[in-house]
N, C-alpha and C positions, 0 to 999 in steps of 0.2 A: 504494500500500500504506500503510495507516495506520501512524502512528508506534508505536502500542502493539503492533501485530502484528509489526512489524520488531524491536522491542525483545524480545518474547517469543521470536522465532526466534533472535535472537543469543544470548539466555540459554540456550535449549535446545541450541544448537550448542556453546557453551562448556561447558555441563554435561555433554554427551555426551563431549567431549574429556577432561574431568577424570575422568569415570567410566571411560572406556576406558583411560586411563593408569593409574588405580588398579587396574583389573582386570588389566591386563598386568603390572604390578609384582607383584600377588598370585599370578599364575599362572606367571610365569617362574621357572625353577629357579635357586636361588642358586649361584654359583660357589664352588668350594672356596677357603678362605682359611686360610693358615697364620699363626698368631700366635706370635712368638718374643720373649720378654721375659726378660732376665736379672734375677735377684733377688740382691741383696747378702746377705752372711752376717749382717749386723746385723739385717736384716728377718726372716731365718729364726729367729734366736735369740729374738726377741720383744722 
């Protein structure tokens, strides 16, 4: 197998893995996250 063809196959496989990971992250539903942060009175007064 010529080196250039092997290089293209490796790039295609790596690109497919990256594309699949991005697709999976975009399609998976995010879990609920609660954010709780206390604010001091000085910040509320301005």
